[in-house]
DRENVO-324140 format. One record per residue (C-alpha): residue in three letters; x, y, z. Coordinates in steps of 0.5 Angstrom, whole numbers, plus 500, padded with zeros to 3 digits. Layout:
// DRENVO-324140
ALAXYZ/...
***
This chain:
// DRENVO-324140
MET336299316/ALA332293316/ILE333292323/VAL331299325/ALA325298321/LEU323291324/GLY325294331/LEU320300331/LEU315295329/GLN316291335/PHE315296339/VAL308297337/VAL305291341/PRO308292348/LEU307300348/THR300299345/GLY298293349/PRO297297356/TRP293303353/LEU288298350/THR288295357/LYS286301360/ILE280302354/LEU278295355/ILE277296363/ASP275303363/ASP271304357/VAL268297355/LEU267294361/GLY266300365/GLN260301359/SER262308357/ASP260312351/SER267312348/GLY264308342/TRP269302343/THR267295343/LEU269288346/GLN270285339/ARG274291336/VAL279291342/VAL280284342/THR281284334/ILE286290335/PHE290285340/ALA290279336/SER292283330/LEU298286334/TYR300280337/ALA300276330/LEU304282327/SER309282333/VAL310274332/VAL312275325/VAL316282326/THR320278332/PHE322272327/ALA324277322/ARG328281326/ASN332275329/ASN334272323/VAL336279320/MET340280327/SER343273327/ARG345274319/LEU348281321/GLY352278327/ALA355272323/ARG357277317/MET360282322/VAL364277326/ALA367273320/GLY369280317/ILE373282324/ARG376275324/ARG378276317/GLN381283318/LEU385280324/TYR388275321/GLU390279315/HIS393284320/ILE397279324/GLN400276317/LYS403283316/LEU406283322/SER414282323/GLN417276327/ARG418281332/PHE411280334/TYR411273334/ASP417272338/SER414275344/ARG408272344/GLN405264345/VAL402261339/GLY396260344/SER395267345/ILE395269338/LEU390264337/SER386266343/ARG385273340/VAL383270333/ILE378265336/ASN376266343/ASP376274343/VAL372274336/ASN367269338/GLY366273344/ALA365279341/GLN359276337/ASN355278343/LEU356285342/VAL355286335/GLY350281335/SER343280338/ASN345283345/VAL347290343/ILE341290339/ASN337288344/VAL340293349/ALA339299344/PHE332297343/ASP331296350/LEU333303352/ILE328306346/MET323302350/VAL325305357/VAL324312354/PHE317311351/ALA315307357/ALA317313361/CYS313318356/PHE307314357/LEU308314365/PHE308321365/SER302322361/LEU298317365/SER300321372/TRP306325373/LYS306325380/LEU306317381/ALA311317375/LEU316321380/LEU314317386/SER315311382/LEU322313379/TRP325316384/ILE330310386/LEU333310379/PRO339315380/ILE341311386/TYR341305382/TYR345308376/LEU350310381/THR350303384/PHE350300377/THR356305374/ASN360303381/LEU359295380/ASN360295372/VAL367298372/ARG369292377/ILE365287372/ARG369290366/PHE376289370/ALA374281372/SER372280365/ARG379282363/SER382277368/VAL377272365/ASN380273358/ARG387274360/GLN386267363/MET383264358/GLU389266353/ARG394263358/ILE390256358/SER390257350/GLY398258351/VAL399252355/LEU395247351/VAL398249344/GLU405249347/ARG404242351/ILE400239345/SER405241340/GLY411238345/MET407231347/LYS412227345/ILE417230350/VAL411230355/GLN410223355/SER417221354/PHE419224361/ASN413222364/ARG410229365/GLU403228364/GLN401229371/THR405235372/GLU402238366/LEU395236368/ALA397240375/ARG399246371/PHE393246367/ASP388245373/LYS392251376/GLN390255370/SER383252370/ASP382254377/GLN384261376/HIS380262370/VAL374259374/ASN375264380/HIS375270375/SER369267372/MET366266379/SER368273381/ALA365276375/GLN358272375/MET358274383/LEU358282381/SER353281376/ASN348277380/THR349282385/LEU347288380/GLY341283378/ARG338283385/ILE339290386/SER335292379/GLN330287381/THR329290388/VAL329297384/GLY323294380/TYR319291386/SER320298390/GLY317301384/THR311296383/LEU310297391/ILE310304390/THR305304384/TRP300300387/SER300303394/VAL300310392/GLY296309385/GLY291304389/ALA289310394/LEU288315388/VAL283310385/LEU279310392/LYS279317392/GLY277318385/HIS283321382/MET285315378/THR281310374/VAL282303375/GLY284302367/SER289307368/LEU293304374/ILE293297371/ALA296301364/PHE301305369/ASN303299372/ALA304295365/TYR308301363/LEU312301369/GLY314294368/GLN316295361/LEU321301364/TYR324296369/GLY324290365/PRO329292360/ILE333295366/GLN333288369/ARG335284363/PHE341289362/ALA343287369/GLU342280367/VAL346280361/ASN351285363/VAL357280364/THR356277357/ILE356285354/GLN362287359/ASN366280357/ALA365282349/MET367289351/THR374286353/ASN374282347/ILE373288343/GLU379291347/ARG383285346/ILE382285338/PHE384292337/GLU390291342/VAL392287336/LEU389291330/ASP393297333/ILE400294333/GLU403298327/PRO407293322/ASP414295323/VAL416292316/LYS412295311/ASN412297304/ALA415304302/ASP410310300/ASN412308293/PRO415301293/VAL419299287/ARG417293283/ILE423288281/GLY423286274/SER429282273/CYS433280279/LYS440278279/GLY441276286/ASP447281288/ILE446282296/ARG450287300/PHE450288308/GLU453295310/ASN454296317/VAL448292319/SER446292327/PHE440289330/THR438289337/TYR432284340/GLU428288345/THR423284350/GLU418288354/LEU417285361/PRO412287367/VAL415289373/PRO413287380/LYS411293385/ASP416290390/PRO423290387/LYS425284391/ALA419280388/VAL421275382/PHE417276376/ASP410272377/PRO406272370/ASP400272375/ILE402279378/ILE397283374/GLU391279377/ARG393281384/GLN392288382/LYS386291386/PRO380293381/PRO380301380/LYS376305386/SER370309384/PHE365313389/TYR358314388/TRP360322387/LEU366321382/PRO366317375/PRO369311376/LYS376309372/THR374305366/LYS381301366/PRO386299371/ASP392303372/PRO397300367/LEU402295369/PRO409298369/THR414295364/THR421294363/THR425293356/GLU430288356/SER435289350/ARG440284347/ILE444286342/ALA444280336/LEU448284331/LYS454289330/GLY457292324/ILE456287319/ASN459288312/PHE459283307/HIS458282299/ALA455276296/LYS455277288/PRO450273284/GLY450266284/GLN455265289/VAL454261295/ILE455264302/ALA456260308/LEU455262315/VAL458259321/GLY460260328/PRO458258335/SER450257337/GLY447264338/ALA452268334/GLY447271330/LYS447267323/SER439266323/THR438273325/LEU443275319/ILE439272314/ASN432274316/PHE434281314/ILE434278306/PRO426277306/ARG425282311/PHE422278316/TYR426283321/ASP428290319/VAL435292321/ASP436297326/GLU442301323/GLY445300317/ALA442297310/VAL441291306/TYR442292299/LEU439288293/ASP442289286/GLY445296289/ARG438298292/ASN436298299/ILE431292300/LYS426297304/GLU425301297/TYR422294294/ASP415292294/ILE415286300/TYR411281295/ASP416282289/LEU422281294/ARG419275297/LYS418272290/GLN425272289/ILE427268295/ALA426261297/VAL427258304/VAL429251306/LEU429250314/GLN432245319/ASP425243321/ASN420245315/ILE413246315/LEU409242311/PHE401243311/SER396238312/GLY394238305/THR396234299/VAL403233296/TYR401237290/GLU399243294/ASN405243299/ILE410243293/ALA406248289/TYR405252295/GLY409258292/ARG406257285/PRO398254286/ASP397255279/ALA403251277/PRO402245272/MET403238274/GLN409237269/GLU413242273/VAL411239280/TYR414232277/GLU420236275/ALA421239281/ALA420233285/LYS425229281/ALA430234282/ALA429234289/ASN429226289/ALA422226292/HIS419223286/ASP421216287/PHE418215294/VAL411220292/SER410215286/LYS410209291/TRP404212295/GLU397209293/LYS395216291/GLY401219289/TYR401227289/ASP394227291/THR396224298/VAL394228304/MET399229309/GLY398230316/GLU399237320/ARG406239319/GLY408232315/VAL408228321/ARG407222317/LEU413223313/SER421222315/GLY425227316/GLY429226309/GLN422226306/LYS420232309/GLN426236307/ARG426233300/LEU419236299/ALA421242302/ILE426243297/ALA422241291/ARG417247294/ALA423251293/LEU425249286/LEU418250283/LYS418257286/ASN425258282/PRO428263286/ARG434268285/ILE436268292/LEU436261296/ILE437261304/LEU438254307/ASP438254315/GLU441248317/ALA438244312/THR441237313/SER443237320/ALA438233323/LEU438227317/ASP441220317/ALA447219312/GLU442216307/SER437221307/GLU443227308/GLU446224301/LEU439225297/VAL438231300/THR445234299/GLU444232292/ALA437235291/LEU440242294/ASN446242289/ASN441242284/LEU437247287/MET443252288/LYS445252281/ASN445259278/ARG442262285/THR445266290/THR445262296/PHE446263303/VAL448256307/ILE448256315/ALA451250317/HIS454247324/ARG457241320/LEU463245317/ALA464239312/THR458241308/VAL461248307/VAL468247304/ARG466249297/ALA463255299/ASP465261295/GLN465265301/ILE465263309/ILE463268314/VAL465266321/MET461270326/ASP462270333/ASN458274339/GLY454278333/GLU460280329/VAL464278323/ALA470275326/GLU473273319/ALA471271312/GLY474268306/THR474261303/HIS476254306/GLU483254305/GLN484262306/LEU481261313/LEU485255315/ARG491258313/LYS489264317/GLY489260323/GLY483263327/LEU476261330/TYR474257323/LYS480253324/ASP479252331/LEU472250330/TYR474245324/GLU479242328/LYS474240334/GLN469237329/LEU475233326/LYS477230333/ALA469229335/MET468225328/ARG475221329/PRO472217335/LYS465216332/GLY468213325/MET472208329/LYS467206333/GLN462205327/MET468201324/LEU468196330/LEU461195331/SER461193323/
***
């Protein structure tokens, strides 16, 4: 309401100014008997201009504050929403693509929710009022001066859809640039170790050049529209002076009325020209908004039931019944069936056609897509009793990691069900369910905060003494205590300043402090040296006590003591049992075990010779 009130006040000066000019010329300078004096007119002018300065200052401040708050709200809503989406969403998108939506698109949207859209709205109101004043001064001259506007409108709608299409291409290309940057910066060690800096620079240049080309196309269209609107304005002014001058000479119109008419005509064409100049910015912001809502409109496929069950006391009894799952990826299809898929194909589509007598399309035709499916799991059945250690082994790609992702509901099964303590896990509140679970991965993520903040990530209000105890149980307290700032030491992004073993032990401390009933260990020791592995293994043994634990391991020597070993192959359970049972059975597990033993013997002899 404040913006509306201030905007209406701001109309007073431009709308009153030409009328006062008419009075000044016809009545004051023309020395008529209207009662107006020069001092009176000048005083009103000065007062109105002073009011305009104050109102404009106040309105701009209010609009800036409102725009910043709206953008912050949109960014928060978008970030909150993507945190609710399952891993399916993240599997099919680059990190840079997601960042582009949250950062670039939201920043671009500020041009729509900020000053530009407000100014356009007020300019439209100004156009209406200016037209009313024009017709009140001379309706015949107004019709002659405005006859070109319908043609301009048709031209505008035709060009505008092309500007929108070009803006979509600009934003899409910026998303690709973000994806390339994030991916390559994350893998800079690999880039440098393979001497691929120039290759990656060439890749970046290609993406950047495409972005420049799309930007230039959009700007060229906008420039064309701007020059057309300028020509329309000049045409109206030329008609006004030509016809209006003749009317003044014949005595049908006063000089003051002609000058006022021309001023109001400028107030009508001025907003039109300004809109043409900022149109690329507005269209770009519109596509930013579209891209934001593309994400906001994605329904989370993993969500709470209508009346979720709260978990009181969790035993940790896990049962899989006939679980099947398929990965599905949607890919664009080239129009030429012989063509190899090119990620730039959508950019080669021609912009939607429109004609002056037909409404233009607002969106390009959708790109045809195909769904690529890959069966990850088929008919999985097993039962993990409370406190048991369940080992998942098998060749790479057998479906081990996919299987354990159903327990914390990173994905939901396509068929079958997973039960916790006799109840389908979909019936539980997701927040409560995940409170019962801790995950330790091969490459654990440590955030760029203090050691304390990382260990207490699952319990931010945990007392310092409990953090110490968790770190001691994880064999992390000794090396943390040696640092100058101890638990207040700030770690780099992803814990880059730490060794692999140190990161693993801090991740184990984080899991210990959470005190879960269910523990998931995904290759937690596979990338460690012998000394670190010994310390981490000891820490894991402390962590696994009295908890239902799922262990994924390629090195079978680490799972021989498991209560149950599930051997997976091609998304199915090939066999299950204890280490001794599976060796006696003589199946896939025995083959894998013997191959690893053979691989270790030469290595052990080599180490003995070197020593």
